[in-house]
C-alpha positions in Angstrom: 73.0 -12.7 18.6 69.8 -10.7 19.1 66.5 -12.2 18.0 64.0 -10.0 16.3 60.3 -10.5 16.8 58.1 -9.6 13.9 55.2 -7.7 14.6 52.2 -7.8 12.5 50.5 -10.4 10.2 51.7 -12.1 7.0 50.2 -11.7 3.7 48.8 -15.2 3.8 47.0 -14.6 7.2 45.3 -11.5 5.8 44.1 -13.2 2.7 42.8 -16.1 4.7 40.6 -13.5 6.9 39.4 -11.7 3.9 38.2 -14.9 2.4 36.5 -16.0 5.5 34.9 -12.5 5.6 33.8 -12.7 1.9 32.2 -16.3 2.6 30.3 -15.2 5.9 28.9 -12.2 4.0 27.8 -14.4 1.2 26.1 -16.8 3.4 24.0 -14.0 5.1 23.0 -12.0 2.2 21.6 -15.2 0.8 19.9 -16.0 3.8 18.4 -12.3 4.2 17.1 -12.7 0.7 15.1 -15.9 1.6 13.9 -14.1 4.8 12.8 -11.1 2.8 10.6 -13.4 0.2 9.0 -15.2 3.2 8.2 -11.9 4.9 6.3 -10.7 1.6 4.8 -13.8 1.2 3.4 -13.7 4.6 2.1 -10.1 4.2 0.5 -11.4 0.9 -1.3 -14.4 2.8 -2.3 -11.8 5.6 -3.7 -9.4 2.8 -5.8 -12.5 1.3 -7.1 -13.3 4.5 -8.2 -9.9 5.0 -10.3 -9.5 1.6 -11.9 -12.7 2.5 -13.0 -11.4 6.0 -14.3 -8.2 4.2 -16.1 -10.3 1.6 -17.7 -12.7 4.5 -18.6 -9.5 6.1 -20.2 -8.1 3.2 -22.2 -11.3 2.9 -23.3 -11.1 6.2 -24.9 -7.8 5.9 -26.1 -7.9 2.3 -26.9 -11.8 2.0 -24.8 -11.9 -1.3 -21.2 -11.2 -2.2 -20.2 -8.1 -4.2 -21.1 -8.7 -7.9 -17.5 -7.1 -8.8 -14.0 -8.3 -7.5 -13.4 -4.8 -6.3 -14.4 -3.8 -2.7 -14.1 -0.2 -3.0 -16.3 0.0 0.6 -14.1 1.3 3.4 -16.6 -0.2 6.0 -15.1 -3.7 5.1 -11.5 -2.9 4.2 -10.4 0.0 6.2 -7.1 0.3 4.6 -8.4 0.1 1.2 -7.8 -2.7 -1.4 -4.5 -4.4 -0.4 -1.7 -4.2 -2.9 1.3 -6.6 -3.3 4.3 -5.5 -1.0 6.9 -5.9 -3.8 5.5 -4.2 -6.9 2.6 -2.1 -5.4 0.3 -3.9 -8.2 -3.0 -5.4 -7.6 -3.3 -9.0 -6.4 -4.3 -11.5 -9.2 -8.0 -12.1 -8.9 -10.2 -15.3 -9.9 -14.0 -15.3 -10.3 -16.3 -13.1 -8.5 -20.1 -12.9 -8.5 -23.1 -12.6 -6.1 -22.9 -16.2 -5.0 -19.0 -16.8 -4.9 -15.6 -15.5 -5.1 -12.0 -16.6 -5.1 -9.0 -14.5 -5.2 -5.4 -15.6 -5.5 -1.9 -13.8 -4.6 1.2 -15.2 -6.4 3.8 -16.2 -3.9 7.8 -16.0 -4.2 8.3 -19.3 -2.1 6.3 -22.3 -3.0 3.9 -23.8 -0.6 1.8 -26.9 -0.5 -1.8 -27.6 -0.3 -4.4 -25.0 0.0 -7.4 -23.8 -2.1 -7.2 -23.4 -5.7 -9.6 -21.2 -8.1 -10.5 -23.2 -11.1 -8.6 -25.7 -13.2 -5.5 -23.6 -13.6 -4.4 -21.7 -10.3 -1.3 -19.4 -10.6 1.8 -21.1 -9.8 2.9 -20.7 -6.2 -0.3 -19.2 -5.2 -2.3 -18.6 -2.1 -5.9 -18.4 -2.8 -9.1 -17.7 -0.7 -12.7 -18.5 -1.5 -16.3 -18.0 -0.1 -16.9 -19.7 3.4 -20.8 -19.5 3.2 
């Protein structure tokens, strides 16, 4: 009697491997999406700190803050006014006058603590205000 050796994979083995690849792909895509949100939030926080530095430099030079929330002077913001990395729109602004300012950027991932602008800050927002 001659024994035959089956070469290849059974249908069940192939289905199990395909299911495992599908599960791994789903886990990786969810993790990647979360990492993208955190990356955009880090850019928003960096932009808010850059705006804060620009307003503080303006204050040192002029002994007051700009009367409007728009900083068009490229001496203080060389790259221009920052925009949101996801939609390209301008950031949410709070109050601005010669003695104070407060800017907020809405974040995609919730953070705890931090500065607020007024009584009702935007949900999941990172805000900066005057240091002087």
